[in-house]
C-alpha positions, 0 to 999 in steps of 0.5 A: 500500500503506497500513497500514489505519486507521492514525491519526496523532497528534501528540506532544511527542517523536519516539521516545515518540510513535512508540512510542505510535502503533505500539503503538496501531495494534497494539491497545495503548492507551498514551499518550505520557507512559506510553511515555516513563516506562515507557521511562525516557526522562528523562536528562541528559548533557553530552559535551564530546568529542562534537561536534554541529554543531561544539559539545559534545553535550548530551542531555536524554533517553536514547540513541535506541532505548532508549525503544522497546526498554524499553517493548516488553520490559517490556510483553511486546511482540514486535518486530522491529528491524534495521539495514542496510549496503545502501541497496537492502536497507533500502528493499526491507525497508521496502517488504516490511513496508509491503506486509503492512500494518504501519507501520514506525518508522525512525531518520533525520536531520532535515536530509534531511526536506523536510517539516520547517520549515527552522529544524528541519533541521540535522544531527541523526541520531536523529529517529524517524518512521513510514512507514505506506504508499506512494502514487504512488511516495512514502512516507506519513510519520507524524512525531509532531512534525508536526500532519498526515501528510507524504510523502517521496520515496524519494531523500530518505528514503534520505538521511535513513536513511543520513546520515553523522555521529554517530550514523549511523542505518544504515537502522535500522527497527523494528515491532511483531509482536504485543502481549500480550492483557493488560498489567500497567501497574502493574508496568511503571510501577514498573519504569520509575521504578526504572530512571530513578532508577538511570540518573540517580543512579548513573553515577560518571562526570561526563558522564552523569546528574545529575553532568553538570548540574554539569559543564555548570554549570562549563563554562558558567562557563568559556566567557568565559575559554576561548572567543571570544565567538562560540564561547561564543554558539554553545555556548550556542545548541546547549544551547538547541537541544537543550533547546527544539527537539529536546526537548519545548519548554521543559524538556528532557523534564521536563514530559513525565515530570511528565505520566507521574507524573500518569498513574501516580498515577491508575493506581496510586492514589498521591497522592504521585506527583501531588506529585512531578509538580507538583514536576518541573513547577516544575523544568521551569520552571527549565530554561525560565528558564535557556534564556530567559536563555541566549538573551538572552545569546547574542543580545546578548553586551554586555548586562548582563541576565545573565552566564555566572556567573549561568547557571552558578548557575542550572544548579547550582541545577537540578542540586541540585533534580533530585538531591534530587527523584530521590533522594526518588522512589527512596525511594517505597514501593510 
């Protein structure tokens, strides 16, 4: 049983890539950058009280599931989402939908996906992928971060869908039932930008939004005073991993949002958005420079090439740039 004519496309990020691929199969031509921007995917959070592999959690995007939910709601797409307590019911539900010819999006843990390179397999439970069929007892998988399609045995998919830890996927799956005959992308783009600016600038608590970048800057500065050298290196390593490996490569989703602004500029015929896209690309480069410098310090803790104070200053400057960027983006007149 296969989803007839399903086309796999590789993308920069899992959820925005899955969203684009599912909607394209259903008949709506939407790029990954558009899905990411309309879905208000760009964000930042630093959660010292939430541990990922024993280190504080850092995120460069919104909560898993938000992009798909926001995009489909804004564009008027009818979807089905479901979580499960029972493994048997979850796998039967998947098989039932695949039998109808529809591809199915799912949450999973990357640790239990054998087709991924070993370097990418660690306990991260918010990876999105698509099952588009079943053949010879194995599921056909379209993972947007992979160049080609893959296969997975049922027992491995069960482990991935029901991995323990935070957050638990709980067999979560989702698919498209119906897309509207016409779509107002102009309205959706404007709504997505407004929601993004609100989410980044408005949180009054230090762990979410732009405030969290300054919190992380302070934490990094204190690493040598409060942590052993080994633990400080591990904490830095996890920040880099969340930015470079789980993110979109180099800039924690800033490049992807810049691509959205560029596409939005073409659709809305608004030159101002092109200038914003160029500016955010530069900020993305600054994130990349931070990751590069942090990696050098992590690998050679005795090196005097860069210090924790300098890394903290880099983050503080990035936070200031992003705050000014989104405050001005919020003021754009439509």
